[in-house]
N, C-alpha and C positions, 0 to 999 in steps of 0.2 A: 777647200776652204767649205764649202757650200756643204759637202757633204756631212764636212765635221757637223758645221754648224747643227742640221738633222739632228747628226745623233749625239752630241751634246745635251742641245736642246730639248729633244723630245721626250714627252715621259715613260715611252718603254723606255730607257736608260733610270729614268729613276722616279717609278713606279712607286718604292719604296724604300726607304732610305736605309729599313734594316738589314738590307742583306750588303750593303757596303758598308756598314757599322759593324754587323760581326766577323767582314773579310778584314778589316782594318784590327779586328778585335778591342772595341770599343764597347762601352756600357751606355747608353746615352739615357738621361731621362729627362722626361718630357714634362713642363708646365702648360694647363690648358689659360690665356690669361681672357679676360674682358677690357679694351679700351673703351673710358667716358668721354665722352667727346665735351662734353660741358664742364667734368674738375680737371679736364686734362691729367687724370690717372691711370694707369695699370693695379686691377684688380688678380689677385691668383685663385681659380674657381675648384683647380684639380691638380696636382703634380703626384705623377709614379714614375717608379724607373721602369717605365718601359716605355717602347714609342711607340708611340700616335699622332694623327695628323690630321688637319684640315676641318676644322669643328663650321658646322651650318648651323645656323640659329634656326628652329621652327617658325611657322608663321602668327603662333598664337605665344609666343616668346617663352613658353616653358620651359624650353628642353635645346640640349643643343644634339648634334649630331656627328661623329667623328670616325674612322677607321684606325684598325691597329693588328699588326699580320693576317691581312688579310680579310677579317671581318668589320660588319659596323657595329659600332654600340651609341644606345641613347644615356643622355648625362642630364638629372634630372639634379634640378639648384641646389644643392644643398644635401644632394643624394650619391646615391652610388652609379656608375654607368654599368647599364644592362645591355648583353648582346640581344642584337633583332637577329631574329632570324631569315637568316638570306636564304637556307634552303641550301642547293649547289654552289651557290655562288660563295665560295668562301675563297676565291683570290681577290679580293676590291681590291682597285687603290683608290690616292685618293682622289679621284674625280667624280665625287657623289652631291648629291642637291634633295632639296625636299621639292615637292611640285607647290604653285600661290595657294592651291587650296590646302592647304593642310595633309592632303591624305595619300600621297603617294611620295613613295622613295625612286629615288632614279639613281642607280651603281653606274658605274666599270668595273667590270668581271675579266678577268685574264681565264676565257676558254681554254680545254685541259688541250683540245687535238690541236692548236697553234700555236697554244700562248697568246695571240690577242686579245686585245683586250675590247671587248665585247660591250655596250650601252643597251641595260635591261631596266626596266622597273616593277616594283613589288609596291603590296599596301604598307604604308609607314609604320605598322603597326607589326610589318612580318610579314612572307609569303614566298609561294615560289615565282621565279623574277622572268618576266616576260621580254625575250629579246627587241629591240628596238632600232635598230642597228644593222646590214646584212652580215655586214664584211667588219673585219680591224685591219691593222687598229684605229678604231675609235674612243673620244675620252670626254666626256660628258661635260660640260661647262655654264650650261646656261637653257634655264626653264622660259619661254616668251610669260609676261604678266596676263594673260587670259589664256593658259596653261595647254595648250592648244600645238605650242613646235618647241623640238629642243633644238639647242645650239654646239658644237662639239669641234675639237680639235681631231682630224684623221688623215692618215695616210694614205693615198691612194698613186700608186703607178710615181714611186718615190717622193714623193712630193709633200708635204705638211699645210693643209690652207684648212681653213674652218666651212663647216657644213652646217647646215640646218635638215629637221625631219620631219613630220607630222608624227605628235605621240599618237596615233591612234592608226598608222601603219601611212603608208607612202614610199616615193623618192628619196633620196637624198638630194637633195639640193649645194652645190659646191658656189660658194658665197665669195669666195679668195684666191686669185690667181698669181699672186708676187712672187718672184725667187726668196726663196727664203723663208724659216719658219714661221708660221704664225697661227697664236694660240688663244686659249682664254676666252673666248667671246662671254659676253655677260650681259644681258638687257638691260636697257633700261625702264625706270620704274612706270613708264608707259608706254612701251615698247617699240618706243617710233627709232629707236636705236638701238646697237650691238656693241659695245666695245672690248677692245681686243687688245692684245699686243702679238708686235711682229718687228723683225730683224730686215725689213729690208731697205731701212737707211742706213744700213751699217750696225747701227747699235741695235735693241729692242726698245721699243718705246711705244709708249698707249695709242692708239688710235682711235676711230669709231666709223662708224657705217651703217646707214640705212637696215630693215631688215632684210633688202632684198640683194645685199652687196653694194650697192651704188655708195656714190660719194661717201669715199674712203677718206678720209680725214685724218693726220697726225696731229696728238693731243699735249704730247711731251715734249721734251727739246732741250734738254739741258745734259751731264756727263754721264750720267747712273745710265743702269739695264734695267729696267721697267716690266714687271709682269702682274696679273693678274691683277686686270682693276673691277673695283664691283659698286658699282653705280648705287646710290643709298634710296632706301623705299622711299625716301623724300621727293628725288630727285635735286639735291642739291651739291651733292657730292660726288668723290669720287674716292676708295680706301685703293692701295697698290703696294705691293714688295718692289724695292729696288736694291739693286747689287751693286758692287763695285764696275767701274768702268771696263776692268780686265779681266770679268767673270762671262765663260761665256754658257750660256745654259741658264737654267735654277737649280743647279746644285745645293745638297744638304751641309751645313757644318759650312755655316760664312755667316760673316756677320753683313749683316742686311736695315734696310730700313724703309719703314711703315711711313706711307709720306699720304700724305689729303691734298686734293685739289678740287676746286666749284668744277662743277659739270658744265657751267659756261665759259672755264676755261680759267688759265691763270696758274700763278706761280706754286710749287707742290709747297707744302710745309710737311717736316718732318716730325713725323707724334712717334716716335720711339724706334730705338736703336736695341737690338738683341739679336742673339747667338740662333739661326734658323735656314731661310731659306724655303726649300723643298719642305712641303708640310707645312709653311707660318698661314699660307693664307688660300691656297687654291681656287677656294672656292667660295659664292656669295656667304659672305657672315654675318650680314649686318641684323640688329636688331630688329624687330619690326616696327620700332616707334624712329628710326634712325637716330637715338643718341648713342648708340653702344656696336662695335664689333667686335667679335672673337675672333681669336690670336694663339697660335701655338707655336711656346720658346723651347728650346735644347739649352742640354748642357752633358758635354760628354765629359766620362768621369774612366776610368782604367779601371780595369780587373782586376 
C-alpha cells in the first residue's frame, strides 16, 4: 500500500496528463481562469483545444506562465501565448515558477539520459537553463521570499520527501522523513513557514513547518484529500485543491474543489468546483496584490 501511494501520488506518473489523454483517445479543452476574492467570481482569460497546466502569476502582475507539451509559455493578458525559449529543456512538467524578483524562471525538466525530472533556472525572458539539483527525480514547488532557497519534492532511496537547496549552489537538505508521500512545498510570504501536503496520517492533508523542517503541524482535518497549498502574498490566505476522500494521488480528470482558508487556521471555504486536478493549481498562482489567483479547468471531448 505504501509503495502504491508513492506511485500514484508522485509527480513522475502524472508529469503531464497529455499522455493519459492520448492513451484514452480523448481530446482535452483547457481553460485558463482567474478567481477574484472580492467578487467571488470566475473569469475566463484564455481557452484552447489543447492541454496546458499550472499557471504562475508574474511579480509585476502583467503576465502568467504555464506549461504545455513539455514547453513553457508566457501569457500576456489580452494577448496570445508566447513560447519562452528554454533551449534544451523541452520536456518540462508542471512544476515551474518565477523568482521573487521576477528575473528568473525555475523549471523541472526531464533530462534525456534517465528521464528524471531535474530542477533548473534560466532568465525569465529565456535562455540556457542551469541545473540546481544534482540528481532526480526532483520537482520544484517553492522559492523563498529572499530569493536564496528552492524547496521541492524529491525521491531519494525510494522515499518521496521535501528538500531545500541554495539557489546559488550547495547541498540539498532533507526537511521531512515521515512515512508516505510529502509534496508541494510553498513558502509563506515572510519565509517563516513552508506549507506542504502529506499523507502521513492516512489522507493527504495540508501541513506546515519551519524552513529547517522543525515544528511540522497539520492544518486541515476533514474528509477530503488536500494538495498543493499556496499562501497568499499578503499573508492572510491559503488556497489549495481538494479531491474526494476515495481519490488516491493527484490524478487528472477528476471533479475537484478549490478551497480557501485563513493562514491562522479555521474551516476551509469552497470557492469553486470544477473538472481538473492535476495541472489545475500545482504551483504558486496568486496575483501580487493577493486579490486573485489563476487556475486551469478542463473538459474532455471525444475525437
